[in-house]
N, C-alpha and C positions, 0 to 999 in steps of 0.2 A: 493853594500852597501857603503854608505858614511863613510869616515874616520872621527871620532870625532875630533873636533878642540877645542882648549882652548878658553875661553871667550874673552881674550884680542885680539887674532887673529880674532875671529868672529866679534868683534866690529869694528876692523880696516877694515875688508872686507865689512861688511854690511854698515858701515859708509861711506866708499868710494863709494859704489853703490848709496847710498842715495844722497851723495854730487854731484855725476855726474848727477843724474837725476835732482837735484835741480838747478845745473848750466845750464843744457840744456833746462829744461822746466819750471823753476821757482818754488818758494816755494809753490805756490798754487797747483801745480801738485802732491804734496806728500800726500799719504794716511796717516791717523793718525798713523799707526804703523811705517811708515817711518819717520814721524816727531818725534816720540818718540825715535827711534834709533838715529836720529840726535841730539836730546837733550842729550841723554846719551853720545854720542860721544863728544859733547861739554864739558860736565862735566868731562869726562875722559881725554880729552885734557888738561884741566886746572889742574887737579889733578896730572897727570903724568909728565907734563912739568913744572909746576910752584909750585906744592905742595899745591895749594889752588884753590878756585873757582873764584878768581878775574880775572884770564886769561879767564876762561869760560865766565864770564859776559862780557868781552871785545869782545869775538867772537859773542855771542848772549845773550843779556841782559835778555831775558825772558825765557831762557832754563829751568829754574827750575819750574816756574809757568806753563809753557806749558806742561812740562812732567807730572807734578802733575795732571793737568786737563785731559790729554789724558789717563793716567794710571787709573784715577778714572772712566772715560767713558768705558774703556776696562776691568774694574774690576780686575786690576792687583794690588792686595793689597800690596805686598811687595814693588813694585816700587812706588806706590802712597805714602806709608808711608815714604819711603826714601826721595823722592823729596818734601815731606811736612815738613821735618825738617827745623829748622832755618839753614841758610847757614853755619855757623861755625860748628854746630853739624853735618850737612850732610858731610862737608869736613872731619871732624874728624872720622866719621864712614864709609866714602866712600869705602875704600878698604875692610873693613869687610863685607860690603853688596854687593859688586860688583858682585860676582858670582851668588848670589840669584837673583839680578836684571836682570842680563844677561839671566839666565835660564828662568825667568818668561817672559821676552820679547821674547826670542827665541822661546818659545813654544806658543806664542800668534799669530803666523803667520796666524791663521784662521781668525783673525780680519782684514785682508787686507795686511799683510806683504808679502814680496816677497823673503826674505832670507830663506835659509834652516836652520833647527835647528841643523844640523851637529852632 
């Protein structure tokens, strides 16, 4: 039985796996779920390291629009709603929504994800 992990740890681990795959095989090799994890990782990086989404945009300018589209395609309502917010509002609400977004993405592995829900 897997030991549950917190969402911040999960995102670091899942994001690392996605970034390794992206580095070795290119962005086009990522499944939609993996691209969504990457977009969330980028947002988290900006919020935890700079306190805003400017740093996230510097890492990947389209992270928010790509996450919004993937979440819509995957019917991830909470994630879609969050990434659809104007950037300032999203940044303001990010930490309040973080656990719900992570839970929704973690449980969406049936759509092609490779990480464990933990």
